[in-house]
C-alpha positions, 0 to 999 in steps of 0.5 A, a space after each residue: 691270243 698273240 706274245 713271246 715267249 722265251 725260246 728255249 727248250 725244258 731244263 734250258 736258260 739264259 743267262 745275263 750279269 751285271 755289275 752295281 759295286 761291285 755287286 755280282 747280280 745274275 739274271 737266269 730265265 728260262 720257257 716256263 709254260 707252268 708252275 713246274 717250270 719256273 719251279 725248276 729252275 730256282 733249284 738249279 738256282 739255287 744248286 749252281 750257285 749255294 753261297 749266292 747271296 739271294 736267289 730273288 724271282 718272278 713269273 708268268 706262268 701264262 700270258 702276259 696280263 695273267 692273273 692268277 699263276 704268277 709269284 715274285 719273291 724276294 729271299 731275304 732282300 728288303 720288301 718290295 726290293 726284289 721281286 716286285 721289280 723283278 716282275 715289273 720288268 717281266 710285264 713290260 716286256 711283254 712276254 708270257 710264260 717267262 721266269 726269272 731266276 736273279 742270284 746277289 754275289 753281295 759286293 760289300 756295299 749296301 745300295 740302298 732300297 732303291 738302289 736295290 730294285 734299280 739293279 733287280 729290275 736291270 739285270 732282269 731287263 739285261 736278260 729280256 734284252 738277248 734272250 731267244 724269243 718265238 711267238 705262240 698263238 694261244 687256239 680253242 678247238 672246233 670241229 669240221 666234218 666232210 666228206 673224204 674227198 674233201 680232206 685234202 682241200 680241207 687240209 690244204 685252206 687249213 695249212 692256208 690259213 694258220 689253222 692248225 689240223 690236230 685229228 682226223 676220226 675218220 667213219 664209215 660217213 667221212 673224216 671229222 677234223 679236229 682244228 687249232 683255232 687262232 682265238 684272237 680269229 672270228 671263226 667262219 669257214 664258208 669259204 672251205 665251206 664254197 669251196 667243198 659246195 657245203 658239204 660240212 659242218 662245223 662244231 664249234 664246242 671246244 
């Protein structure tokens, strides 16, 4: 599976701000490959804006469609008016490994439940529109064993087929390469095997 994630370093975040009826909504987005990264973003938002009315949040600590490492919070806003709309904005975008916090400063005018839901979603959408992105590819491990003479050929083949070489183990009999194989591609090394005249064995155990 291939999907976009925020192109942000650990500990960094992207901000966007909207104003609705004099209330400020500051959206924070961060790369969140795990829940700890999201927790760090939420803690930083609270530290930098201790006087804000609310710090509502949502996260997907995995691929789009992740069902376990997800969450959202209204942080005192009426139930269902903040965290869920934020989460729906994230899922609708198709981005993964992302954490979002929206810091609100109340402007004196109540927005109602519908207005709140729209405002929190719009703040996240505004941030998603400009956040830098990069694509990641989910991979599983396979191993190929070959003679020393075939290693350069195997490395060249992998480079041209989007297969990562994650490790190499050498022995008296040759080399075993651990490959990061794209999970959306069928494992097929027949072309490489033909190049090496069959001097290759495959182990698909992850």
